Structure formats: C-alpha cells, structure tokens
N, C-alpha and C positions, 0 to 999 in steps of 0.2 A: 660527592657525590650523595655519600651515606649520611652525612648532616643533613640535605636536604631532605630525606625521606622518614630523619628522627622527626626533624622539626613538625614535618607534614603530620605522622602521626600525634604527635605531642599536641598539636592543635586539634583535629578530631577530636582527640579523646579531652579536652581541655574544652572544645564550645561543642556538646552534645547536641544542644537546640539548634543550632545554627546548621551544623551537621546532620542531623535528622529532617531539616525543612528542605533542605539543599536536593538531598537523596530521594525525597518524596516527588517535590518538585520536578527533579529530570525525569524520574519515572515515568509522571504524568505528562510532561511532553513526550516521551518517547512514546506510551501508550496514545495520545493524540494524535502523534504524527503517522502512527501505525494505521490509526483509523481513518483518518481522512485518507489514507494510499488506499487501503482495501475499496474504500466505498468511492472515490474514484474510480476505481478500477474494475469494480464491480458497472457502475454508473455508464462506465462507457463502452463496457463490453455488451448492455443492455439497450443502448443507444445504437450501435452497431448492428445487433441483432433486429433490432426493430426496422431499421433503415433497407437493411439488407432483406427481412421477411417481406417487407410489404408488396415485392414485385411490381414498383410502379416503375413508367419510362412508357415512352412513347415508343419504343422497340430494343427489343432484349435481345443481345447472340449469345448464344451459349451453345456447348458443344455436346456432344450426345454425352448421357446419363448425367449430366452436370443437375438437373431439377432430380432424379431417384439418388445423387449420391450428398445431396445439400447438408442432410443431417451429420456425416462426418468430415465436414469442412475443418479447417485449424481455427477456426474462432470461435466456434462450438466450444471447444476444449476446455 
C-alpha cells in the first residue's frame, strides 16, 4: 500500500503540468456544479414564490390568519 502512495507522489512530481491542469479542471468543474445548483435552487424558489404570491384560482380556502402570516412561511426562508 505504501508503494502505491510513493508511486503516486513520484508521478505527481514528475508530471507537473498534467497535475496542474488536472487540479485546475477539477476545481473548475466543482465551481460549475456549485453555481448550477445555487442558480437552479434560487430559480425554483423564485418560481414557487411567484406562483404562490399570484393568488390565482377560482376558489381559495385558507385557515384563519393565513394571509396575515404569509410572509413567515417556510418557503420564504
């Protein structure tokens, strides 16, 4: 097992350009995934907010105090 790590470290030191490019591309991939997840999550929250705030429908049934407490709903956090 130790020889595998020695072999890996030796290859990392030997091929510096390949190691650098691989680490940069992995970093860019992780950043791209994080950006996509955050943008899609905020888009989903915005869409849900617009749909629920539009108050469209032929008939709406709410419990007492719903419209007064609409700002503190879990989707707004």
